[in-house]
MIDOBA-652445 format. One record per residue: residue number from 0; residue in one letter; x, y, z of N, C-alpha, C in turn. Coordinates in steps of 0.02 Angstrom, whole numbers, plus 50000, padded with zeros to 5 digits. Example, Ala and Ser with C-alpha at 12.3 -4.5 7.8 and 13.67 -1.06 7.14 Angstrom:
<recs>
resi  resn  n_u  n_v  n_w  ca_u  ca_v  ca_w  c_u  c_v  c_w
0  A  50660  49716  50390  50615  49775  50390  50660  49835  50390
1  S  50642  49888  50354  50684  49947  50357  50645  50002  50394
</recs>
This chain:
<recs>
resi  resn  n_u  n_v  n_w  ca_u  ca_v  ca_w  c_u  c_v  c_w
0  M  50181  49843  49691  50211  49837  49763  50268  49793  49736
1  Q  50253  49741  49715  50319  49696  49694  50362  49735  49646
2  I  50353  49783  49606  50401  49820  49570  50452  49855  49611
3  V  50415  49892  49661  50453  49933  49708  50500  49888  49753
4  A  50467  49843  49788  50505  49796  49829  50562  49763  49800
5  S  50545  49745  49741  50605  49707  49709  50663  49749  49696
6  T  50660  49807  49695  50725  49855  49679  50758  49859  49752
7  L  50740  49840  49797  50764  49845  49864  50820  49796  49887
8  S  50872  49817  49909  50914  49769  49936  50900  49744  50003
9  E  50938  49672  50030  50908  49656  50092  50923  49703  50152
10  P  50973  49751  50161  50988  49788  50210  50931  49835  50207
11  E  50902  49867  50145  50854  49915  50135  50788  49881  50156
12  V  50770  49829  50144  50701  49792  50172  50723  49781  50245
13  A  50767  49767  50276  50781  49773  50346  50773  49841  50379
14  A  50787  49889  50341  50794  49965  50377  50722  49986  50371
15  V  50682  49973  50317  50612  49986  50315  50562  49952  50370
16  S  50572  49880  50363  50536  49842  50414  50557  49869  50493
17  A  50623  49888  50505  50637  49913  50561  50599  49978  50581
18  Y  50595  50015  50533  50561  50088  50543  50492  50084  50543
19  L  50445  50036  50507  50383  50020  50514  50364  49999  50575
20  A  50402  49946  50620  50393  49918  50671  50401  49966  50726
21  T  50433  50032  50713  50433  50070  50777  50364  50124  50757
22  L  50313  50127  50714  50269  50167  50722  50206  50140  50754
23  P  50184  50193  50783  50132  50169  50834  50059  50150  50785
24  V  50023  50097  50815  49972  50069  50784  49905  50127  50792
25  P  49867  50152  50748  49811  50206  50774  49760  50152  50794
26  Q  49735  50196  50849  49682  50153  50893  49612  50152  50857
27  Q  49593  50204  50807  49532  50215  50792  49528  50197  50717
28  D  49574  50169  50689  49584  50169  50610  49530  50113  50587
29  K  49501  50135  50529  49464  50089  50492  49489  50095  50424
30  P  49468  50035  50399  49495  50017  50327  49449  50072  50281
31  V  49469  50097  50221  49441  50117  50171  49399  50076  50136
32  A  49341  50081  50097  49301  50043  50067  49343  50028  50005
33  A  49333  49965  49984  49362  49936  49931  49352  49980  49868
34  D  49399  49986  49826  49407  50015  49757  49382  50083  49755
35  T  49393  50128  49814  49376  50193  49813  49431  50243  49798
36  T  49492  50213  49797  49542  50261  49786  49577  50232  49727
37  Q  49591  50286  49686  49632  50271  49619  49706  50267  49643
38  L  49735  50211  49626  49813  50198  49654  49849  50225  49597
39  P  49927  50248  49621  49963  50277  49567  49985  50235  49515
40  M  49989  50165  49543  50014  50116  49491  49951  50058  49490
41  A  49974  50031  49432  49921  49974  49420  49924  49912  49472
42  C  49881  49881  49508  49880  49851  49553  49831  49782  49537
43  G  49864  49724  49539  49824  49653  49515  49770  49652  49560
44  S  49768  49680  49618  49704  49651  49676  49648  49713  49661
45  Q  49654  49756  49632  49606  49802  49607  49577  49810  49547
46  N  49512  49820  49536  49480  49820  49472  49501  49900  49447
47  P  49537  49900  49393  49561  49961  49369  49519  50019  49355
48  H  49451  50001  49340  49406  50062  49320  49354  50071  49383
49  A  49363  50022  49441  49319  50036  49496  49321  50117  49524
50  A  49367  50143  49534  49374  50209  49571  49351  50261  49522
51  E  49349  50250  49454  49323  50298  49403  49248  50291  49401
52  A  49213  50249  49411  49154  50241  49415  49116  50266  49489
53  K  49151  50283  49541  49132  50304  49600  49115  50381  49595
54  P  49068  50402  49626  49045  50473  49617  49092  50511  49669
</recs>
């Protein structure tokens, strides 16, 4: 996320923030279990091989 965010200008960050603030919060939303989804880019907070080991 740092790589993507670092390429945005301050007005772009403000525009994304304003857009996200307009989205409704899901009422029945539940988090996905940790390490069950393969991310499109490496993420420091995720075990890089955990999603591969899941059935």
